[in-house]
MARSE-629463 format. One record per residue: x, y, z of N, C-alpha, C in turn. Coordinates in pm, whole numbers, plus 50000, padded with zeros to 5 digits. Layout:
REM MARSE-629463
XYZXYZXYZ;...
//
This chain:
REM MARSE-629463
266583907777505265633896677496266243884277562;265383876377623265813864277693265033852477638;265723841277621265073828977578265233818477687;264143811377712264153800077805263813787577727;264673777677734264463765177659264403753677758;263223747777767263023736477857263253723277786;263653713277862263873699977807263753689577916;263703676877876263713665977971262383659177994;261333664177934260023657877953259923644677879;258793637877897258593625377827257543616977895;257523604377858256573594677913257283586278019;256673585078134257253577178242256133569578313;256453557978367255463550278441255273555978580;254133553778640253933557978780255033552278868;255543560778956256653556979042258013559878982;258043563878857259293566778788259813580778815;260903583978746261573596878768261883603678634;261913616878639262343624978527263093637078581;263963642478498264663654778533264443665078422;263843676178460263623687078366264753697378378;265063703478266266043714278264265463726378193;265943738078227265523750378161266733759478153;267203761778032268393769978010267983783877963;268503793978030268223807877994269403813677918;269103821077813270153827577736269673841277691;270623849777654270263863177608270723873877705;269973884677709270333896277793269833893877934;270623886778011270203882578145270873891178250;270063897378334270563904378450270423894878569;270603899878684270513891278802269123884978809;269073872078831267803864778843267643860678987;266753867279059266603864079200265933850579219;264773848779162264043836479186263623830379053;263693817179046263273809878926262183799978966;261303797178873260093789778905259823778378806;259173767978858258553757878773257043758178797;256293758678690254843757778693254433745478610;253193741278629252643730978543251173734078514;250743729078399249383731978356248783720178282;247553716878322246753706778254245783714078163;245553709378042244633716277952243293719178018;242843731678006241583735678063241643740078208;242843739378267242993743478407244053754478417;244093760778533245053771578551246463766078566;247413774978543248813771278558249163772378707;249693761678763249973761178906251463761078935;251853767779041253243767879084253613754379144;254733748979098255213736079148256323738279250;257293746579212258443748879298259153761579254;259893767579346260723778879310261983778879395;262983786379348264263786679416264883800479400;265423805679510266073818679507267513817379460;268143828779437269543828579393270443822679501;270003823479626270783817979738270473803379761;269483798079689269163783979704267993780879794;267293791079841266093788779922264973783579834;264323772779876263313766379791261933766279856;260933765579771259543763879812258903753579720;257973745679774257313735379696255813735579720;255073731679618253653729079637253523716979727;252483716779809252293705579902252223692179829;251683692179709251473679779635252773673279589;253883680879589255143675279539256233674779646;255953679779764256963679779870257453665779899;258753664479910259353651579940259613642979818;259073647079703259273639179580260013647079473;259823660179470260473668579369261583676779436;262623679379358263713687879406264073697979298;263993710679335264373721379242265793725879273;266553728679169267913733479186268283742679069;269393749379082269813758478975271323759178970;271833762278852273253764778833273353779278788;273733787978880273743802278849274763805778742;275873798678739276893801478638276393798478497;275503788678486274963784678356273573790178331;273033797678428271653802778417270683791578381;270823780478449269993768778421269253764478546;267993760878525267103756478631266793741778609;266673734178719266393719878710265213716278800;264553705278764263513699578849263653684478843;264083678778955264193664278968262873659279023;262213650378947260893645578987260973630579011;260693626479133260723612379171259323607879215;259133594879218257853589079261256693595979191;256813597079061255793604278984254453597078990;253393605078995252043600078998251303604278871;250193597778844249423600978723249013615678720;248733621178837248323635278842249463644978814;250653639578796251773647878755251813650478606;250913644078533250823646178388250393660578359;251243667878288250983681978260252083687278169;251903699378126252983706678059253693714878167;254993713378173255783720178275256493732178212;256353743678278256933756178229257923761778329;259053766578281259953774178366259633789078349;259923796678452259573810778455260623818578533;260923830378486261863838878558261563853478525;262043862178611261923876478589263323882378594;263683889578492264973896178489264863909278413;265583919178460265503932178394264123938078398;263343934078497261993939378510260973933178416;261353922678345260453916278250260283901478286;259103896278251258753882478282258943873678159;259553861978180259803852778068259323838878104;258823831678002258363817978018259043808977915;259343796877956259803786877861258653782077775;258973774177675257963769677579257113758277634;257533752677747256793741577806257313728177758;257333718777849257733705077814256723695377872;256293686077790255223676877830255773665577916;255113663178027255393651678112254113643278119;254243630678085253103621578088253453609778177;252633607878281252843596878375251723586778352;252103575278295251103565478257251753551878243;250983541678276251463527978258251023522578122;
//
């Protein structure tokens, strides 16, 4: 079994920054790619960014140039640095990974961008 624990969310003003973390623990095999998703109530969960074990990254067009995804493979931890946050960034952010042929999700962390 694998547990993903996300942290770092909160309330921030437009234009501000937050850093999310997601720590994986348990029976972890090689994790090729790790993901950040976000979801607004009543809407689908959307991919924000992902990163391979080698550090190759992909971003949603809406966050390119403002968000940076990174990982610490030794600590099995995923990060999301969010800068120049906009009101539309308000959502619950989830980390996601697949290991040992099974899919795991973090519990979600709320990010609210508001003045």
